[in-house]
N, C-alpha and C positions, 0 to 999 in steps of 0.2 A: 182471771180477779187473783187466781191464787198464784201466780207469775210476775203480782205487777205491786212494784217496790211503794203504790201508793196504799195498798191495805195491808203490808207487810213487808218488813224491813229484810234485807237481802235477802227478797221472796225468789229467787234463782239458784240460794244455796237451799242445801239440805241442813234440817236442824229439827233433830228431833225432841228438843227441848223447847222449840220456838215457844209453845202455847205453855207451857208449865211455866215459863219467865214471864208471858206479858199475863198472863194471873196473878204471879205477885205483888207485877208492877201496882199502888196502889193509885195511880196516874189514872191507870187506866179505867175504860168501862168493861167487867170482866160477864157479861150477859155473852153467851154463843163462843164462848172461849173453851169450851166442855168438848166431848165425844160426840156426842149426838145433836149438842145446841146448834141453832141456826142466829146467821147475823146477816149482818150484808152483801159483806166482803166472803163468805164461803157458801157457797150453793150447791156445795155437794147430796143434802137434803133438802132443796128449795127453800124458801122461807114465806116466813109466811101464811098466810091461810092454805099454800100451797105447799107446806114443808111435810115432808115425807108421816106419815103417823105410823109406822111400821119399825121409824128410828133407834126408840128406845129398843123394842124386842132385838133388831139389828144385831144394835152395841152388845145388848145383855148377852148374844150367844154366840159374839165373838170370843168374848171375853171369857165365856166359859169354856169355849173350845180350848180358846190355849190355853187358861190352868189346867188345862187335862192333859194337855201334847206335853207340858212340859213334867207333867206329874209323873207321868206314863213312861215314858221314853227320852233315851240322851241321844242328843242329838251333834252330828257333825258334815264341815264339808269334805266331799268324795278327795281324792287324790289331792295333793297340790294345797286345799285348806289355806286357799284364798279367800276371801269375798269376789264374787266375782262383777265386772262392770255393772254397771247401770244401763236401761234401755229408758229412754227420755220418749214417755209418749204423751201428747198433748202435755197437762201438768202434770204428770206422775211419774214419779220417778223410781225403778221397779228393780230388783233384779233380774238376770238375764234367766230364762224360762230353760234353758238346759245347764245350768247348774243342777249339780249332784246335789243331795242332799242326804245322810245316813240316817235310817234310823234304827237305834234297838232297846228292846223292853227292856227296861230296869230292876234290878233287882229287885226283889219286896222282901 
């Protein structure tokens, strides 16, 4: 479903702001377009009675972790500095795991 043009416009192309633009569109139904919401075109957390009850906790922990990571460390890519090519695994597009990311404590 995540790769179907029936549910998402240009589904096979990465677009980090896709859902943000969909939420701004007054013609679209906005339910299900938030991070921990469910709807019939996104079954990552299940849907209906089978929806994951821990999705709210999981999304809150992920946000807190990301904020703390960005507050505490300076990050950069190792030698070369260019973003690695994505790995396509089923409906996921992820950076190559062999890429090195360097962390340095921020001076406070």
